[in-house]
C-alpha positions in Angstrom: -6.4 35.7 -24.1 -7.4 34.7 -20.8 -8.4 31.1 -21.7 -4.5 30.8 -22.9 -3.4 32.5 -19.6 -5.9 30.5 -17.5 -4.3 26.9 -19.4 -0.9 27.5 -18.7 -1.1 28.5 -15.1 -2.9 25.1 -14.8 -0.2 23.5 -16.4 2.4 25.1 -14.1 0.2 24.5 -11.5 0.7 20.7 -12.0 4.4 20.6 -12.6 4.8 22.3 -9.7 2.9 19.5 -7.8 4.6 16.9 -9.6 8.1 19.2 -8.2 6.8 18.7 -4.9 6.1 14.8 -5.0 9.9 14.6 -6.1 11.3 16.6 -3.3 8.4 14.3 -0.7 9.9 10.8 -2.1 13.5 10.8 -3.0 14.4 10.7 0.7 12.5 7.6 0.5 13.5 6.2 -2.7 17.5 6.4 -1.5 16.0 3.8 1.5 14.4 1.7 -0.8 15.9 1.6 -4.2 18.9 -0.2 -3.2 17.4 -3.0 -1.1 17.5 -5.8 -3.7 21.1 -4.9 -3.8 22.5 -5.8 -0.8 23.7 -9.1 -1.5 25.7 -8.0 -4.3 27.4 -5.0 -2.9 28.2 -7.4 -0.2 30.3 -9.6 -2.8 31.0 -6.7 -5.3 32.8 -4.6 -2.1 33.8 -7.6 -0.4 32.3 -6.5 3.0 29.8 -8.3 5.5 26.1 -8.3 5.7 26.0 -6.0 9.1 28.6 -3.3 6.6 26.0 -3.2 4.0 23.1 -2.7 5.9 25.2 -0.2 7.9 24.7 1.9 4.8 21.3 1.6 5.7 20.9 3.2 9.3 24.0 5.5 9.0 21.4 7.0 6.4 18.3 7.0 8.7 20.4 8.7 11.5 21.8 11.6 8.9 18.2 11.6 7.7 16.9 12.2 11.2 19.1 15.1 12.1 20.5 16.2 9.5 16.9 18.4 9.0 17.4 20.5 11.9 20.8 22.1 10.0 18.5 22.3 6.6 15.4 24.3 8.6 17.6 27.3 10.0 19.4 27.7 6.6 15.7 27.5 4.4 14.3 30.0 6.7 17.3 32.6 5.8 17.9 31.7 2.0 15.1 30.5 1.4 13.6 27.1 0.4 14.9 27.3 -3.8 18.2 28.1 -3.0 18.1 25.8 0.0 17.0 22.8 -2.3 19.8 23.7 -4.7 22.3 23.3 -2.3 21.3 20.2 -1.0 20.2 18.3 -4.1 23.6 19.1 -5.2 25.5 17.6 -2.4 23.3 14.5 -3.0 23.6 14.3 -6.5 27.7 14.7 -5.9 27.5 11.9 -3.3 25.5 9.4 -5.4 27.9 10.0 -8.4 30.9 9.1 -5.8 29.1 5.6 -4.8 28.9 5.1 -8.6 32.6 5.1 -8.6 33.2 3.7 -5.0 35.3 0.2 -4.6 35.6 0.6 -0.5 32.8 -0.5 1.8 34.1 2.7 4.2 34.0 5.3 1.6 30.4 4.2 0.6 29.4 4.5 4.6 30.5 8.0 4.3 28.9 9.1 1.2 25.5 7.6 2.2 25.8 10.0 5.1 26.8 12.5 2.6 23.8 11.8 0.8 21.5 11.9 3.5 22.5 14.9 4.5 22.0 16.5 1.1 18.9 15.3 0.9 17.3 15.9 3.9 17.0 20.1 2.6 13.6 18.6 -0.2 11.5 16.9 3.0 12.4 20.3 4.6 11.6 22.5 2.2 9.0 21.0 0.5 6.9 21.2 3.0 7.4 24.7 3.8 7.0 25.2 -0.1 3.6 24.3 0.7 2.5 26.5 2.9 4.3 29.8 0.9 2.9 28.6 -2.4 -0.4 27.8 -2.0 -3.9 29.6 -0.5 -4.2 29.1 3.7 -7.7 27.5 2.3 -5.9 24.9 0.1 -3.3 23.5 2.1 -4.4 20.5 3.7 -5.7 19.4 0.3 -2.2 19.8 -1.5 -0.1 18.1 1.2 -3.5 15.6 0.6 -2.2 15.0 -3.1 1.5 14.9 -2.2 1.5 13.0 0.9 0.0 9.1 -0.6 2.9 9.0 -2.7 5.0 8.8 -0.1 3.3 5.4 1.1 3.8 4.0 -2.7 7.7 4.3 -2.4 8.3 1.2 -0.2 5.7 -1.0 -2.7 7.5 0.3 -6.5 11.2 1.4 -5.4 12.3 -1.9 -4.4 11.0 -3.2 -7.6 12.9 -0.3 -9.8 15.7 -0.9 -8.0 15.4 -4.7 -8.6 14.9 -3.5 -12.2 18.0 -1.4 -12.1 20.3 -4.3 -10.3 19.5 -6.8 -12.8 20.2 -5.3 -15.9 22.4 -2.5 -15.2 24.0 -3.6 -11.8 23.1 -1.8 -7.9 25.6 0.7 -8.8 23.2 2.3 -11.4 20.6 2.6 -8.9 22.7 5.4 -7.4 23.0 7.3 -11.1 19.0 7.4 -11.2 19.1 8.7 -7.8 22.0 10.9 -9.5 19.0 11.6 -12.4 16.1 12.6 -10.8 18.1 15.2 -8.2 19.3 16.7 -11.4 15.9 16.8 -12.8 14.5 18.0 -9.1 17.3 21.0 -9.6 16.7 22.0 -12.9 13.1 23.1 -12.0 13.9 24.4 -9.1 16.4 27.0 -11.0 12.7 28.1 -12.9 11.0 28.8 -9.4 11.3 32.6 -8.4 12.0 33.2 -4.3 9.6 33.9 -2.5 10.5 35.8 0.9 9.0 34.8 4.3 6.4 37.7 5.1 5.3 39.0 1.8 3.0 35.2 1.1 -0.3 35.5 1.5 -0.4 33.1 4.1 2.6 35.3 6.1 0.7 38.3 5.9 -1.1 37.9 8.6 1.3 37.0 11.2 3.2 39.6 11.6 6.9 41.1 11.3 9.1 37.9 11.0 10.5 36.7 14.5 13.4 34.4 14.8 12.3 31.1 16.6 14.1 28.5 18.5 13.5 25.1 18.1 12.7 25.0 22.1 10.3 27.6 21.4 8.5 25.8 18.8 7.9 22.9 21.0 6.7 25.4 23.4 3.9 25.8 21.4 0.8 23.6 22.5 -1.0 23.5 18.9 1.9 22.9 17.2 3.6 20.6 19.7 0.3 18.0 19.6 -0.3 18.0 16.0 3.3 16.9 15.3 3.2 14.5 18.3 0.0 13.0 16.5 1.8 12.7 13.2 4.7 10.6 14.7 3.0 8.6 17.0 0.6 7.9 14.2 3.6 7.1 11.8 5.5 4.9 14.7 2.6 2.3 14.8 2.7 1.8 10.8 6.8 1.7 11.4 6.2 -1.1 13.8 4.2 -3.1 11.6 6.6 -2.9 8.9 9.2 -3.5 11.4 7.7 -6.5 13.2 5.7 -8.4 9.7 8.5 -9.9 8.1 9.5 -11.9 11.6 5.2 -12.9 12.8 4.1 -13.4 9.6 7.2 -15.5 8.4 6.3 -17.6 12.2 2.8 -17.5 11.1 3.4 -20.1 8.3 4.0 -17.5 5.1 6.6 -17.0 2.7 8.6 -13.7 1.1 6.3 -13.5 -1.6 3.3 -13.6 0.5 4.7 -11.2 3.2 6.1 -9.0 0.1 2.2 -8.9 -1.4 0.9 -8.0 2.0 2.3 -4.6 1.6 0.2 -4.4 -1.1 -3.4 -3.9 -0.1 -2.1 -1.4 3.1 -0.5 0.9 0.4 -3.5 0.9 -1.3 -5.5 2.1 1.7 -3.1 4.7 2.3 -3.8 6.3 -0.7 -7.6 5.6 -0.1 -7.0 7.5 3.0 -5.3 10.3 1.4 -7.3 11.1 -1.2 -10.7 10.6 0.1 -9.5 13.1 2.3 -9.1 15.2 -0.7 -12.4 15.1 -2.2 -13.8 15.6 1.4 -11.3 18.8 2.1 -14.1 21.3 0.1 -17.1 20.1 2.8 -15.7 19.2 5.7 -13.1 21.1 7.6 -10.1 18.6 8.8 -10.1 19.8 12.3 -14.1 18.5 12.5 -12.7 15.0 11.0 -9.2 14.7 13.4 -11.3 13.2 15.5 -13.7 10.4 13.5 -9.4 9.8 12.2 -8.5 9.4 15.6 -11.1 6.7 17.0 -10.7 4.4 13.8 -7.0 4.3 14.2 -7.7 3.6 18.5 -9.8 0.9 17.3 -7.5 -0.7 14.2 -5.2 -0.6 16.9 -7.1 -2.1 19.8 -8.6 -4.7 17.5 -5.0 -5.8 15.9 -4.2 -6.4 20.5 -6.9 -8.5 20.8 -6.9 -10.5 17.6 -3.3 -11.7 18.7 -4.0 -12.5 22.2 -7.1 -14.2 21.9 -6.6 -16.5 18.1 -4.2 -17.2 16.2 -4.9 -14.8 13.6 -4.4 -15.3 9.7 -2.5 -12.7 7.5 -6.2 -11.5 6.2 -7.6 -11.1 9.5 -4.5 -9.4 10.5 -4.5 -6.8 7.5 -8.5 -6.0 8.1 -7.4 -3.7 11.1 -4.4 -2.5 9.9 -5.9 -1.4 6.6 -8.1 0.7 8.5 -5.1 1.8 10.4 -3.3 2.8 7.1 -6.7 4.7 5.5 -6.9 6.7 8.7 -3.3 7.7 9.0 -3.5 8.8 4.9 -6.6 11.0 5.5 -4.9 12.1 8.9 -1.4 13.1 8.0 -2.3 16.2 5.6 -4.6 17.9 8.4 -2.1 17.3 11.4 1.1 18.7 9.5 -0.8 21.5 7.8 -2.3 22.6 10.9 1.5 22.6 12.7 3.3 24.2 10.1 0.1 27.1 9.8 1.5 28.0 13.7 4.9 29.3 12.6 4.2 30.5 8.7 7.8 32.7 9.4 9.6 30.2 10.5 8.2 27.3 8.2 11.7 25.4 7.9 12.6 25.2 11.1 8.9 24.3 11.9 9.6 21.4 9.1 12.6 20.1 9.9 11.4 19.7 13.7 8.5 18.2 12.9 10.3 15.7 10.7 12.5 14.7 13.4 10.4 14.2 16.2 8.1 12.2 13.9 12.1 10.3 12.6 12.9 10.0 16.1 9.6 8.4 17.6 9.7 5.7 14.9 12.7 4.6 15.3 12.1 4.2 19.1 9.2 2.0 17.6 11.2 -0.1 15.4 13.6 -0.1 18.1 11.5 -1.6 20.0 9.8 -3.9 18.1 13.1 -5.2 16.8 14.7 -6.2 20.3 11.8 -7.8 21.3 11.4 -9.9 18.1 11.4 -13.5 19.5 7.6 -12.4 20.2 7.3 -10.0 17.2 3.8 -10.2 16.9 2.7 -9.8 20.5 5.3 -6.9 20.8 4.3 -5.3 17.6 0.7 -4.5 18.3 1.2 -3.7 22.3 3.9 -0.8 20.8 0.8 0.1 18.6 -2.2 -0.4 21.1 0.6 2.0 23.7 0.4 4.7 21.2 -3.2 5.7 21.9 -2.8 7.3 25.2 0.0 9.9 23.8 -2.3 10.1 20.4 -4.8 11.5 22.5 -2.8 14.0 24.7 -1.4 15.1 21.4 -5.0 15.8 20.0 -5.8 17.8 23.2 -2.6 19.8 23.1 -3.2 20.6 19.2 -6.6 22.1 20.4 -5.0 25.1 22.4 -4.3 28.3 20.7 
């Protein structure tokens, strides 16, 4: 009897992990899956390239800002209800896109999609802290977060398949189906009230925090600063690499292939840390990871100014950076959210908004100075190092 209960609990735990993984990537699937369809959408909707591109920019803007709306809601009504509300909005908007024939309506619905899917982005991180023992949260984050790295590599392939066989509108039906599956699982989750979970018992009575008061916490701000800046260096590369690799003589297929080694490196970092998490405390490992991150960024800059690099020479230090980030993210995200166990929704929302904001700035700088894309990219990446160090020093404070 006990063995049957143990098997059932293990199965439920596995399903819950898949569910959390789905919540973590659905927003990124919404940005990556339809990228191969841009030209077909332009022709079908009889519009310009800039209008189609604007559907991505508008989504990213909504995705970054609307999280601040869902944070307080999730803390008040609970994470499952928040997911239900947000993904219902996302599903309706996705179905609306399937039927739309007007680009202006498409732009509006993409914004609505972004607002809805933010609920999942805010809630999944908070659910990890609420539902797992304190000593397991870093391992759970290390299990789920590497999945996000797969979306830039796999989502466009999924989108291209749907585009070729069923047309571009089917991509948004697929997104709606994924959302519905997540909604159905959410309906099976029992509500956990703030203050009742094992991670919040020691935090005292629940207290309402403002976003400003969250940022005043040096430990919290330091950890999210590390997360945001390491992500910004990654986004700088993603923005600049299509430009500078083209300048170095590589074709589109070679540029596309270059994303796979860095994705694998990120996965190795994440799952490598997961296997070490029982032996080495994350906070002890973090300095070594940040040193590896810094050396990788400096190496890229030196390679840029000293020689005419090849793709292989560039990928070696960048993959080391990806490995470092893959191991670093679970540590700093878990440490940041543990700072405010009674305000997990707001803490996750502010963390994600700061990350996306700094990533946007890094990407914008690289885009603006794209005439010398490689030098600009490596300068932006190197400039993150002193701020990462500031973030680390802050994270050590109580």
